[in-house]
Backbone as CSV, one residue per row, in Angstrom:
resi,resn,N_x,N_y,N_z,CA_x,CA_y,CA_z,C_x,C_y,C_z
1,UNK,0.860,-1.196,0.000,0.000,0.000,0.000,0.889,1.237,0.000
2,UNK,0.616,2.181,-0.913,1.382,3.412,-0.967,0.433,4.605,-1.103
3,UNK,1.005,5.814,-1.032,0.184,7.020,-1.069,-0.549,7.185,-2.391
4,UNK,0.088,6.731,-3.486,-0.562,6.834,-4.795,-1.844,6.003,-4.825
5,UNK,-1.772,4.785,-4.275,-2.969,3.951,-4.217,-4.059,4.599,-3.365
6,UNK,-3.651,5.200,-2.257,-4.636,5.835,-1.385,-5.300,7.025,-2.070
7,UNK,-4.520,7.803,-2.823,-5.107,8.935,-3.551,-6.070,8.432,-4.622
8,UNK,-5.699,7.366,-5.302,-6.592,6.773,-6.300,-7.883,6.304,-5.646
9,UNK,-7.751,5.591,-4.526,-8.916,5.072,-3.825,-9.848,6.203,-3.405
10,UNK,-9.301,7.268,-2.807,-10.120,8.393,-2.354,-10.815,9.087,-3.524
11,UNK,-10.117,9.235,-4.627,-10.692,9.911,-5.793,-11.837,9.091,-6.392
12,UNK,-11.655,7.779,-6.493,-12.717,6.915,-7.009,-13.906,6.918,-6.045
13,UNK,-13.619,6.901,-4.742,-14.690,6.921,-3.744,-15.516,8.200,-3.851
14,UNK,-14.866,9.320,-4.122,-15.561,10.597,-4.202,-16.334,10.757,-5.506
15,UNK,-15.786,10.245,-6.596,-16.442,10.413,-7.900,-17.401,9.274,-8.222
16,UNK,-17.174,8.100,-7.628,-18.001,6.936,-7.924,-17.739,6.350,-9.290
17,UNK,-16.606,6.724,-9.887,-16.308,6.269,-11.247,-14.800,6.204,-11.458
18,UNK,-14.337,5.076,-11.996,-12.923,4.942,-12.323,-12.550,5.897,-13.453
19,UNK,-13.455,6.065,-14.407,-13.172,6.925,-15.570,-13.000,8.370,-15.125
20,UNK,-13.946,8.866,-14.311,-13.854,10.260,-13.863,-12.631,10.471,-12.965
21,UNK,-12.347,9.484,-12.125,-11.169,9.592,-11.270,-9.895,9.608,-12.104
22,UNK,-9.852,8.793,-13.158,-8.675,8.746,-14.029,-8.454,10.086,-14.721
23,UNK,-9.553,10.736,-15.111,-9.439,12.060,-15.745,-8.846,13.076,-14.772
24,UNK,-9.304,13.042,-13.520,-8.803,13.992,-12.527,-7.341,13.746,-12.170
25,UNK,-6.944,12.475,-12.176,-5.577,12.118,-11.794,-4.634,12.037,-12.995
26,UNK,-5.184,12.273,-14.193,-4.388,12.238,-15.430,-3.715,10.869,-15.630
27,UNK,-4.526,9.841,-15.476,-4.075,8.469,-15.699,-5.089,7.730,-16.550
28,UNK,-4.702,6.568,-17.033,-5.638,5.758,-17.806,-6.473,4.923,-16.835
29,UNK,-7.747,4.672,-17.148,-8.614,3.924,-16.240,-8.074,2.544,-15.872
30,UNK,-7.433,1.862,-16.825,-6.929,0.518,-16.535,-5.881,0.529,-15.435
31,UNK,-5.110,1.619,-15.362,-4.100,1.732,-14.314,-4.753,1.829,-12.943
32,UNK,-5.822,2.629,-12.852,-6.527,2.741,-11.576,-7.163,1.424,-11.172
33,UNK,-7.773,0.748,-12.142,-8.417,-0.530,-11.848,-7.410,-1.527,-11.302
34,UNK,-6.247,-1.602,-11.929,-5.203,-2.540,-11.481,-4.713,-2.184,-10.083
35,UNK,-4.433,-0.902,-9.836,-3.897,-0.498,-8.541,-4.921,-0.693,-7.417
36,UNK,-6.198,-0.470,-7.712,-7.225,-0.678,-6.697,-7.397,-2.150,-6.374
37,UNK,-7.319,-3.016,-7.401,-7.394,-4.456,-7.163,-6.222,-4.919,-6.310
38,UNK,-5.031,-4.369,-6.578,-3.855,-4.711,-5.786,-4.048,-4.289,-4.325
39,UNK,-4.638,-3.118,-4.128,-4.890,-2.634,-2.770,-5.873,-3.542,-2.043
40,UNK,-6.929,-3.962,-2.725,-7.914,-4.848,-2.106,-7.313,-6.208,-1.774
41,UNK,-6.458,-6.713,-2.665,-5.797,-7.989,-2.384,-4.889,-7.878,-1.175
42,UNK,-4.191,-6.760,-1.076,-3.292,-6.561,0.058,-4.067,-6.467,1.371
43,UNK,-5.233,-5.792,1.314,-6.050,-5.643,2.514,-6.886,-6.880,2.809
44,UNK,-7.108,-7.700,1.794,-7.885,-8.914,1.980,-9.378,-8.673,2.067
45,UNK,-9.862,-7.590,1.439,-11.288,-7.294,1.485,-11.663,-6.411,0.296
46,UNK,-12.944,-6.430,-0.082,-13.439,-5.574,-1.161,-13.769,-4.199,-0.590
47,UNK,-13.225,-3.182,-1.211,-13.491,-1.812,-0.780,-14.672,-1.206,-1.516
48,UNK,-15.044,-1.818,-2.647,-16.137,-1.290,-3.471,-17.166,-2.377,-3.776
49,UNK,-18.408,-1.932,-3.959,-19.457,-2.775,-4.529,-19.554,-2.366,-5.990
50,UNK,-19.231,-3.268,-6.865,-19.122,-2.937,-8.297,-20.447,-3.175,-9.007
51,UNK,-20.975,-2.103,-9.596,-22.201,-2.165,-10.367,-21.875,-1.876,-11.821
52,UNK,-22.881,-1.895,-12.675,-22.629,-1.751,-14.117,-22.002,-0.410,-14.469
53,UNK,-22.602,0.676,-13.962,-22.181,2.001,-14.387,-21.330,2.749,-13.364
54,UNK,-21.247,2.214,-12.143,-20.509,2.958,-11.128,-20.048,2.034,-10.007
55,UNK,-19.242,2.613,-9.106,-18.762,1.895,-7.935,-19.352,2.530,-6.686
56,UNK,-19.711,1.691,-5.733,-20.166,2.174,-4.432,-19.253,1.609,-3.359
57,UNK,-18.954,2.409,-2.358,-18.117,1.932,-1.265,-18.823,0.822,-0.497
58,UNK,-18.092,-0.230,-0.192,-18.600,-1.277,0.675,-18.550,-0.772,2.116
59,UNK,-19.192,-1.470,3.069,-19.087,-1.040,4.472,-17.635,-0.911,4.934
60,UNK,-16.792,-1.862,4.542,-15.383,-1.771,4.902,-14.711,-0.616,4.165
61,UNK,-15.176,-0.341,2.945,-14.627,0.781,2.193,-14.874,2.111,2.875
62,UNK,-16.065,2.275,3.463,-16.379,3.509,4.189,-15.427,3.695,5.361
63,UNK,-15.170,2.613,6.097,-14.244,2.695,7.230,-12.833,3.022,6.760
64,UNK,-12.411,2.354,5.692,-11.043,2.552,5.195,-10.852,3.964,4.646
65,UNK,-11.924,4.564,4.096,-11.828,5.908,3.540,-11.426,6.927,4.615
66,UNK,-11.968,6.775,5.816,-11.617,7.691,6.905,-10.126,7.628,7.206
67,UNK,-9.586,6.403,7.258,-8.156,6.238,7.545,-7.302,6.750,6.385
68,UNK,-7.750,6.496,5.169,-6.980,6.933,4.002,-6.869,8.455,3.975
69,UNK,-7.966,9.144,4.261,-7.939,10.611,4.271,-7.019,11.136,5.360
70,UNK,-7.042,10.477,6.520,-6.152,10.904,7.610,-4.693,10.711,7.236
71,UNK,-4.375,9.578,6.598,-2.990,9.307,6.194,-2.523,10.339,5.178
72,UNK,-3.374,10.657,4.205,-3.003,11.633,3.174,-2.851,13.029,3.774
73,UNK,-3.725,13.369,4.732,-3.620,14.682,5.370,-2.322,14.804,6.153
74,UNK,-1.958,13.738,6.857,-0.699,13.749,7.609,0.490,13.808,6.668
75,UNK,0.378,13.137,5.524,1.456,13.178,4.533,1.651,14.586,4.004
76,UNK,0.529,15.261,3.686,0.613,16.638,3.192,1.208,17.560,4.252
77,UNK,0.822,17.324,5.503,1.350,18.149,6.591,2.846,17.926,6.758
78,UNK,3.266,16.661,6.671,4.691,16.351,6.786,5.485,17.000,5.658
79,UNK,4.918,17.002,4.456,5.596,17.633,3.330,5.728,19.134,3.535
80,UNK,4.685,19.740,4.102,4.733,21.191,4.307,5.806,21.572,5.322
81,UNK,6.022,20.692,6.317,7.034,20.969,7.332,8.424,20.987,6.721
82,UNK,8.655,20.160,5.704,9.981,20.077,5.090,10.285,21.273,4.207
83,UNK,9.273,22.062,3.863,9.477,23.205,2.974,9.963,24.414,3.767
84,UNK,11.160,24.281,4.324,11.818,25.360,5.064,10.953,25.890,6.207
85,UNK,10.044,25.027,6.714,9.217,25.442,7.830,8.176,26.471,7.485
86,UNK,7.929,26.697,6.207,6.946,27.689,5.800,5.540,27.087,5.797
87,UNK,4.533,27.850,6.250,3.156,27.347,6.209,2.742,27.018,4.773
88,UNK,2.207,25.820,4.578,1.762,25.380,3.253,0.939,24.112,3.405
89,UNK,0.263,23.728,2.335,-0.494,22.477,2.331,-1.832,22.597,3.035
90,UNK,-2.413,21.456,3.358,-3.740,21.415,3.972,-3.668,21.759,5.455
91,UNK,-4.667,22.484,5.914,-4.759,22.860,7.329,-6.211,22.712,7.757
92,UNK,-6.507,21.632,8.482,-7.864,21.366,8.958,-8.032,21.989,10.339
93,UNK,-8.886,23.005,10.418,-9.103,23.749,11.658,-10.537,23.545,12.132
94,UNK,-10.691,23.326,13.423,-12.015,23.198,14.014,-12.367,24.433,14.823
95,UNK,-13.653,24.718,14.964,-14.068,25.887,15.731,-15.497,25.713,16.230
96,UNK,-15.759,26.282,17.404,-17.136,26.381,17.871,-17.910,27.321,16.945
97,UNK,-19.212,27.101,16.856,-20.046,27.958,16.013,-19.919,29.422,16.422
98,UNK,-19.904,29.683,17.734,-19.850,31.055,18.217,-18.565,31.744,17.784
99,UNK,-17.443,31.044,17.884,-16.160,31.635,17.500,-16.086,31.849,15.998
100,UNK,-16.591,30.881,15.241,-16.566,31.004,13.783,-17.362,32.220,13.323
101,UNK,-18.444,32.516,14.029,-19.302,33.633,13.620,-18.762,34.980,14.063
102,UNK,-18.203,35.050,15.281,-17.859,36.357,15.841,-16.384,36.706,15.788
103,UNK,-15.496,35.695,15.753,-14.066,35.974,15.885,-13.237,35.651,14.641
104,UNK,-13.652,34.660,13.871,-12.781,34.138,12.820,-12.766,34.924,11.505
105,UNK,-13.831,35.591,11.110,-13.785,36.221,9.780,-12.547,37.076,9.535
106,UNK,-12.222,37.988,10.436,-11.053,38.854,10.228,-9.749,38.090,10.383
107,UNK,-9.715,37.143,11.336,-8.493,36.369,11.573,-8.153,35.500,10.373
108,UNK,-9.151,34.806,9.815,-8.884,33.924,8.677,-8.598,34.722,7.414
109,UNK,-9.191,35.885,7.304,-8.872,36.742,6.149,-7.414,37.161,6.198
110,UNK,-6.938,37.522,7.388,-5.531,37.906,7.546,-4.611,36.701,7.323
111,UNK,-5.041,35.536,7.796,-4.236,34.325,7.623,-4.065,34.004,6.135
112,UNK,-5.164,34.078,5.400,-5.093,33.783,3.965,-4.205,34.798,3.240
113,UNK,-4.269,36.037,3.660,-3.447,37.072,3.026,-1.966,36.840,3.292
114,UNK,-1.629,36.412,4.504,-0.227,36.196,4.860,0.315,34.868,4.338
115,UNK,-0.549,33.843,4.257,-0.077,32.493,3.909,-0.949,31.898,2.798
116,UNK,-0.823,32.393,1.581,-1.679,31.947,0.471,-1.438,30.496,0.052
117,UNK,-0.314,29.896,0.470,-0.023,28.517,0.091,-0.754,27.500,0.976
118,UNK,-1.412,27.983,2.008,-2.143,27.099,2.911,-3.577,26.926,2.421
119,UNK,-4.002,25.668,2.298,-5.396,25.358,1.945,-6.132,25.056,3.251
120,UNK,-6.765,26.071,3.807,-7.403,25.938,5.115,-8.850,25.490,4.954
121,UNK,-9.229,24.474,5.720,-10.627,24.025,5.753,-11.132,24.146,7.185
122,UNK,-12.366,24.614,7.346,-12.935,24.879,8.663,-14.092,23.938,8.940
123,UNK,-14.037,23.282,10.108,-15.132,22.430,10.561,-15.679,23.008,11.860
124,UNK,-16.979,23.185,11.945,-17.578,23.704,13.171,-18.268,22.584,13.940
125,UNK,-18.302,22.723,15.247,-18.930,21.730,16.097,-18.841,22.171,17.542
126,UNK,-19.213,21.295,18.453,-19.102,21.609,19.870,-17.652,21.422,20.320
127,UNK,-17.335,21.969,21.484,-15.973,21.839,22.005,-15.573,20.380,22.150
128,UNK,-16.493,19.560,22.660,-16.189,18.139,22.849,-15.877,17.438,21.548
129,UNK,-16.657,17.732,20.507,-16.440,17.109,19.208,-15.100,17.531,18.610
130,UNK,-14.770,18.803,18.747,-13.517,19.303,18.169,-12.309,18.715,18.891
131,UNK,-12.364,18.666,20.217,-11.257,18.081,20.980,-11.043,16.627,20.599
132,UNK,-12.117,15.874,20.430,-11.992,14.461,20.029,-11.284,14.347,18.684
133,UNK,-11.582,15.249,17.756,-10.967,15.197,16.427,-9.495,15.626,16.462
134,UNK,-9.162,16.565,17.322,-7.754,16.945,17.458,-6.963,15.772,18.033
135,UNK,-7.502,15.140,19.046,-6.807,13.996,19.664,-6.662,12.834,18.681
136,UNK,-7.657,12.686,17.793,-7.608,11.604,16.808,-6.710,11.938,15.626
137,UNK,-6.345,13.211,15.472,-5.463,13.610,14.378,-6.174,14.029,13.109
138,UNK,-7.500,14.107,13.124,-8.226,14.520,11.918,-8.359,16.033,11.819
139,UNK,-8.077,16.747,12.917,-7.979,18.198,12.894,-6.589,18.588,13.388
140,UNK,-5.978,19.565,12.723,-4.641,20.006,13.132,-4.706,20.897,14.364
141,UNK,-5.787,21.638,14.519,-5.963,22.539,15.657,-7.441,22.866,15.782
142,UNK,-7.806,23.474,16.904,-9.199,23.828,17.095,-9.370,24.939,18.102
143,UNK,-10.450,25.684,17.968,-10.809,26.755,18.888,-11.992,26.285,19.716
144,UNK,-11.744,26.110,21.028,-12.736,25.491,21.908,-12.843,26.278,23.210
145,UNK,-13.884,25.978,23.969,-14.033,26.560,25.296,-13.041,25.881,26.221
146,UNK,-12.176,26.654,26.863,-11.112,26.068,27.660,-11.077,26.600,29.081
147,UNK,-10.039,26.181,29.817,-8.909,25.355,29.365,-9.292,23.885,29.225
148,UNK,-8.506,23.162,28.424,-8.704,21.738,28.178,-7.432,21.012,28.602
149,UNK,-7.558,20.005,29.426,-6.389,19.326,29.974,-6.322,17.877,29.478
150,UNK,-5.418,17.637,28.548,-5.053,16.294,28.103,-3.538,16.278,27.928
151,UNK,-2.905,15.188,28.303,-1.443,15.118,28.237,-0.913,15.365,26.838
152,UNK,-1.662,14.917,25.811,-1.159,15.013,24.450,-1.481,16.342,23.765
153,UNK,-2.171,17.240,24.481,-2.572,18.508,23.871,-1.849,19.696,24.506
154,UNK,-1.673,20.727,23.717,-1.153,21.998,24.192,-2.079,23.090,23.677
155,UNK,-1.996,24.287,24.262,-2.880,25.336,23.795,-2.591,26.670,24.433
156,UNK,-3.292,27.685,23.964,-3.170,29.028,24.527,-4.512,29.729,24.403
157,UNK,-4.715,30.729,25.252,-5.953,31.505,25.200,-6.001,32.285,23.890
158,UNK,-7.114,32.168,23.207,-7.298,32.899,21.954,-8.117,34.168,22.169
159,UNK,-9.277,34.026,22.830,-10.163,35.167,23.025,-10.875,35.042,24.376
160,UNK,-10.941,36.106,25.157,-11.778,36.085,26.367,-13.245,36.154,25.960
161,UNK,-14.103,35.524,26.728,-15.535,35.535,26.432,-16.322,35.840,27.702
162,UNK,-17.475,36.476,27.526,-18.386,36.745,28.642,-19.749,36.171,28.278
163,UNK,-20.242,35.260,29.104,-21.515,34.606,28.854,-22.640,35.377,29.537
164,UNK,-23.783,35.434,28.871,-24.963,36.104,29.438,-26.187,35.221,29.231
165,UNK,-27.186,35.461,30.045,-28.493,34.812,29.885,-29.395,35.767,29.108
166,UNK,-30.115,35.248,28.126,-31.086,36.078,27.410,-32.494,35.547,27.661
167,UNK,-33.434,36.464,27.727,-34.835,36.131,27.998,-35.732,37.018,27.154
168,UNK,-37.039,36.736,27.099,-37.969,37.670,26.447,-37.908,39.030,27.153
169,UNK,-38.250,40.087,26.459,-38.145,41.438,27.002,-38.957,41.640,28.276
170,UNK,-40.092,40.961,28.378,-40.980,41.197,29.514,-40.610,40.364,30.741
171,UNK,-39.561,39.552,30.657,-39.187,38.675,31.767,-38.679,39.487,32.956
172,UNK,-38.980,39.023,34.164,-38.463,39.659,35.369,-36.948,39.504,35.438
173,UNK,-36.248,40.338,36.193,-34.783,40.229,36.298,-34.356,38.840,36.755
174,UNK,-33.267,38.355,36.196,-32.711,37.052,36.570,-31.394,37.297,37.298
175,UNK,-31.415,37.042,38.612,-30.216,37.248,39.422,-29.611,35.937,39.901
176,UNK,-30.385,34.865,39.807,-29.912,33.533,40.194,-30.688,32.503,39.394
177,UNK,-30.247,31.243,39.470,-30.944,30.179,38.748,-32.374,30.016,39.243
178,UNK,-32.627,30.397,40.501,-33.982,30.322,41.048,-34.945,31.165,40.224
179,UNK,-34.457,32.304,39.727,-35.300,33.182,38.913,-35.590,32.604,37.536
180,UNK,-34.866,31.534,37.164,-35.071,30.894,35.861,-35.697,29.513,35.989
181,UNK,-36.085,29.140,37.205,-36.658,27.800,37.406,-37.993,27.688,36.679
182,UNK,-38.251,26.520,36.162,-39.499,26.269,35.440,-39.485,26.695,33.997
183,UNK,-38.405,27.358,33.552,-38.312,27.845,32.172,-37.689,26.782,31.254
184,UNK,-38.112,26.758,30.010,-37.448,25.939,28.999,-36.121,26.602,28.643
185,UNK,-35.066,25.784,28.546,-33.743,26.297,28.194,-33.374,25.817,26.800
186,UNK,-32.821,26.709,25.998,-32.374,26.353,24.651,-30.850,26.247,24.659
187,UNK,-30.337,25.135,24.127,-28.890,24.893,24.157,-28.502,23.978,23.008
188,UNK,-27.192,23.881,22.794,-26.680,22.966,21.772,-26.610,21.547,22.322
189,UNK,-25.941,20.666,21.607,-25.852,19.252,21.966,-25.160,19.062,23.315
190,UNK,-25.331,17.884,23.958,-24.731,17.657,25.282,-23.215,17.847,25.327
191,UNK,-22.518,17.691,24.190,-21.067,17.866,24.174,-20.654,19.336,24.133
192,UNK,-21.618,20.246,24.136,-21.337,21.691,24.118,-20.940,22.149,25.523
193,UNK,-19.771,22.755,25.637,-19.288,23.201,26.945,-20.152,24.318,27.518
194,UNK,-20.754,25.146,26.653,-21.627,26.215,27.151,-22.898,25.628,27.771
195,UNK,-23.380,24.551,27.199,-24.537,23.876,27.802,-24.161,23.327,29.179
196,UNK,-22.987,22.731,29.298,-22.524,22.220,30.585,-22.379,23.356,31.594
197,UNK,-21.936,24.529,31.128,-21.803,25.701,32.004,-23.179,26.141,32.509
198,UNK,-24.174,26.126,31.629,-25.534,26.493,32.011,-26.084,25.523,33.054
199,UNK,-25.871,24.234,32.830,-26.341,23.223,33.777,-25.623,23.354,35.114
200,UNK,-24.339,23.710,35.072,-23.567,23.873,36.310,-24.085,25.047,37.136
201,UNK,-24.525,26.111,36.464,-25.102,27.265,37.160,-26.345,26.849,37.941
202,UNK,-27.200,26.073,37.293,-28.400,25.584,37.973,-28.029,24.682,39.144
203,UNK,-27.093,23.768,38.912,-26.684,22.842,39.970,-26.067,23.585,41.147
204,UNK,-25.276,24.622,40.868,-24.637,25.424,41.913,-25.681,26.082,42.821
205,UNK,-26.815,26.470,42.226,-27.877,27.120,42.994,-28.913,26.139,43.518
206,UNK,-28.641,24.836,43.330,-29.545,23.815,43.849,-30.853,23.700,43.105
207,UNK,-30.845,24.053,41.821,-32.057,24.030,41.005,-31.869,23.045,39.851
208,UNK,-32.929,22.340,39.493,-32.904,21.452,38.328,-33.626,22.136,37.178
209,UNK,-33.019,22.183,35.979,-33.705,22.787,34.817,-35.014,22.075,34.530
210,UNK,-36.033,22.851,34.148,-37.321,22.243,33.818,-37.191,21.357,32.590
211,UNK,-36.624,21.890,31.510,-36.402,21.110,30.291,-35.363,21.829,29.439
212,UNK,-34.622,21.053,28.665,-33.624,21.615,27.758,-33.970,21.185,26.341
213,UNK,-34.139,22.146,25.457,-34.447,21.868,24.062,-33.212,22.160,23.214
214,UNK,-32.804,21.165,22.422,-31.603,21.321,21.608,-31.879,22.169,20.373
215,UNK,-30.955,23.110,20.123,-31.042,24.049,19.010,-29.785,23.898,18.165
216,UNK,-29.900,24.122,16.855,-28.775,23.900,15.956,-28.008,25.175,15.607
217,UNK,-28.549,26.356,15.926,-27.860,27.588,15.567,-28.229,28.690,16.549
218,UNK,-27.350,29.697,16.652,-27.630,30.830,17.529,-28.778,31.682,16.982
219,UNK,-28.929,31.731,15.665,-30.046,32.483,15.089,-31.381,31.881,15.551
220,UNK,-31.467,30.550,15.510,-32.695,29.881,15.955,-32.882,30.062,17.455
221,UNK,-31.793,30.012,18.208,-31.858,30.186,19.654,-32.426,31.562,20.001
222,UNK,-31.902,32.593,19.320,-32.375,33.956,19.574,-33.857,34.090,19.218
223,UNK,-34.258,33.504,18.109,-35.657,33.597,17.677,-36.594,32.934,18.678
224,UNK,-36.188,31.781,19.203,-37.026,31.073,20.181,-37.180,31.882,21.464
225,UNK,-36.083,32.466,21.926,-36.143,33.266,23.156,-36.980,34.523,22.930
226,UNK,-36.773,35.195,21.810,-37.511,36.428,21.523,-39.018,36.177,21.426
227,UNK,-39.397,34.989,21.010,-40.818,34.652,20.882,-41.468,34.325,22.217
228,UNK,-40.666,34.251,23.278,-41.213,33.975,24.601,-41.199,32.511,24.989
229,UNK,-40.459,31.678,24.238,-40.498,30.232,24.491,-39.565,29.772,25.596
230,UNK,-38.600,30.615,26.019,-37.691,30.179,27.059,-36.471,31.069,27.174
231,UNK,-35.395,30.511,27.753,-34.159,31.243,28.018,-32.989,30.553,27.343
232,UNK,-31.846,31.247,27.256,-30.651,30.648,26.675,-29.407,31.326,27.223
233,UNK,-28.300,30.589,27.191,-26.980,31.110,27.533,-26.216,31.327,26.239
234,UNK,-25.568,32.507,26.098,-24.931,32.834,24.828,-23.742,33.761,25.081
235,UNK,-22.656,33.643,24.309,-21.559,34.605,24.440,-22.036,35.995,24.024
236,UNK,-21.686,36.995,24.809,-22.128,38.356,24.494,-21.576,38.817,23.148
237,UNK,-20.369,38.349,22.787,-19.770,38.741,21.510,-20.594,38.238,20.330
238,UNK,-21.257,37.106,20.505,-22.116,36.559,19.450,-23.447,37.304,19.422
239,UNK,-24.031,37.486,20.594,-25.332,38.153,20.687,-25.302,39.530,20.038
240,UNK,-24.236,40.286,20.269,-24.163,41.653,19.761,-24.133,41.714,18.243
241,UNK,-23.792,40.592,17.591,-23.718,40.573,16.135,-24.947,39.960,15.476
242,UNK,-25.845,39.390,16.267,-27.026,38.733,15.696,-28.106,39.748,15.359
243,UNK,-28.669,39.668,14.162,-29.807,40.538,13.834,-30.970,40.257,14.780
244,UNK,-31.566,41.299,15.328,-32.695,41.120,16.228,-32.312,40.978,17.689
245,UNK,-31.042,41.239,18.040,-30.630,41.059,19.430,-31.350,42.029,20.369
246,UNK,-31.889,43.113,19.804,-32.607,44.077,20.640,-33.979,43.541,21.076
247,UNK,-34.376,42.383,20.553,-35.683,41.795,20.890,-35.627,40.933,22.148
248,UNK,-34.428,40.813,22.761,-34.313,40.023,23.987,-33.695,40.866,25.097
249,UNK,-33.923,40.435,26.324,-33.346,41.093,27.490,-32.096,40.333,27.921
250,UNK,-31.045,41.059,28.295,-29.770,40.463,28.679,-29.627,40.495,30.199
251,UNK,-29.252,39.347,30.781,-29.058,39.226,32.220,-27.629,38.774,32.494
252,UNK,-26.967,39.418,33.448,-25.589,39.047,33.775,-25.564,37.821,34.683
253,UNK,-24.452,37.104,34.631,-24.235,35.922,35.454,-23.144,36.205,36.482
254,UNK,-23.064,35.418,37.555,-21.929,35.545,38.473,-20.630,35.291,37.711
255,UNK,-19.528,35.940,38.097,-18.249,35.786,37.381,-17.827,34.334,37.178
256,UNK,-18.132,33.472,38.151,-17.748,32.064,38.048,-18.288,31.426,36.784
257,UNK,-19.479,31.845,36.356,-20.117,31.254,35.183,-20.102,32.180,33.969
258,UNK,-19.896,33.461,34.200,-19.904,34.414,33.087,-18.565,34.473,32.369
259,UNK,-17.467,34.401,33.118,-16.139,34.596,32.540,-15.531,33.288,32.053
260,UNK,-15.195,33.255,30.799,-14.551,32.069,30.213,-13.627,32.552,29.088
261,UNK,-13.069,31.611,28.346,-12.163,31.981,27.255,-12.185,30.895,26.193
262,UNK,-11.977,31.315,24.966,-11.792,30.391,23.856,-10.301,30.112,23.723
263,UNK,-9.937,28.842,23.632,-8.537,28.428,23.541,-8.245,27.845,22.167
264,UNK,-7.047,28.115,21.675,-6.529,27.422,20.496,-5.780,26.204,20.994
265,UNK,-6.198,25.002,20.545,-5.600,23.748,21.003,-4.998,22.988,19.828
266,UNK,-3.920,22.251,20.094,-3.275,21.410,19.089,-2.562,20.257,19.786
267,UNK,-2.190,19.241,19.026,-1.429,18.128,19.585,0.010,18.572,19.825
268,UNK,0.566,18.173,20.980,1.942,18.553,21.304,2.926,18.042,20.254
269,UNK,2.632,16.862,19.683,3.557,16.263,18.719,3.260,16.689,17.282
270,UNK,2.374,17.667,17.105,2.013,18.089,15.742,1.859,19.608,15.667
271,UNK,2.837,20.320,16.235,2.812,21.782,16.178,3.454,22.208,14.860
272,UNK,2.678,22.107,13.798,3.169,22.341,12.444,3.339,23.836,12.174
273,UNK,4.039,24.187,11.084,4.144,25.605,10.700,2.786,26.264,10.503
274,UNK,1.801,25.502,10.028,0.468,26.078,9.828,-0.160,26.498,11.154
275,UNK,-0.037,25.627,12.165,-0.584,25.946,13.487,0.203,27.085,14.120
276,UNK,1.528,27.011,13.991,2.369,28.063,14.566,2.020,29.431,13.966
277,UNK,1.802,29.465,12.659,1.480,30.727,11.993,0.156,31.288,12.495
278,UNK,-0.837,30.414,12.700,-2.128,30.876,13.204,-1.976,31.419,14.619
279,UNK,-1.206,30.724,15.452,-0.990,31.173,16.822,-0.300,32.538,16.842
280,UNK,0.741,32.696,16.037,1.482,33.955,16.030,0.630,35.109,15.513
281,UNK,-0.180,34.837,14.493,-1.059,35.883,13.959,-2.116,36.260,14.990
282,UNK,-2.632,35.263,15.692,-3.635,35.506,16.728,-3.041,36.321,17.871
283,UNK,-1.809,36.007,18.269,-1.141,36.764,19.329,-0.926,38.208,18.902
284,UNK,-0.515,38.400,17.654,-0.290,39.756,17.149,-1.575,40.577,17.186
285,UNK,-2.698,39.949,16.786,-3.971,40.675,16.820,-4.395,40.969,18.248
286,UNK,-4.140,40.018,19.162,-4.510,40.219,20.561,-3.670,41.313,21.212
287,UNK,-2.390,41.391,20.834,-1.532,42.445,21.375,-2.035,43.817,20.948
288,UNK,-2.549,43.881,19.738,-3.093,45.148,19.250,-4.348,45.561,20.019
289,UNK,-5.046,44.532,20.575,-6.254,44.826,21.346,-6.001,44.731,22.847
290,UNK,-4.698,44.645,23.237,-4.277,44.615,24.648,-4.793,43.394,25.384
291,UNK,-4.892,42.236,24.686,-5.305,40.991,25.317,-4.083,40.150,25.617
292,UNK,-3.996,39.600,26.830,-2.855,38.780,27.221,-3.090,37.342,26.797
293,UNK,-2.095,36.716,26.193,-2.189,35.330,25.766,-1.437,34.455,26.765
294,UNK,-2.100,33.435,27.283,-1.501,32.514,28.239,-1.441,31.146,27.605
295,UNK,-0.277,30.512,27.661,-0.096,29.190,27.045,0.021,28.128,28.128
296,UNK,-0.543,26.951,27.853,-0.397,25.828,28.767,1.004,25.265,28.659
297,UNK,1.444,24.619,29.714,2.773,23.995,29.744,2.653,22.493,29.820
């Protein structure tokens, strides 16, 4: 098994056709067919279900595709490191939805301007999901709610955040979780650190949430709260940028639950030039805004 075979396999898997894959790779179809058969013989299993007009991945093929993409991504990253340490090649970055919406547009624009040889791809998800992908090696770095403590990870503070509770305009003041008892809460998936922070606030005050309804976006969350359906916890930096934010009332939280930070995390053994460049650019922008960057040891 070699990298050429893996690239052929991934291309055929994506196109569903040996002919189309051969056109993209500038090879003859018979060459791809032979190399894929050799790969299947070496693995001892069929990677494709062969039909008349196209190929479909077998169940084992779907599993193998994930590993093949990871191997190729690591290969590209290794190649970029050898190029005099200059940022280049693929850079898979993860981010929370809130950070992607409120913090990343200017940062990624500056990154692209400084490092045009980097092909950056962005995946959004909850902090838990992103950390799992960094640890697995499918993401080179990620922006998550921190700090995060794993032996194999390193990181630094990227942006300070302040969390607030939002309610319908007519809601009475919320000074403790007791004032929010009986209300429906809108939050992201259980792996969302902000949801865990909201639940911890209730637990700290000895209150159990009435119900938690999962929401897929901050726009939907704001709309539900503005309509009078319940309450939500949201970063103030995100709320201030959402259209219609004036339709909800903002309530402050105790510092223990209000003050947090977004961290840039990466694997200790994979601090590539691409990650280093993002960290340095982020530090430069933070220095301009008088924000202190703290790195884990």
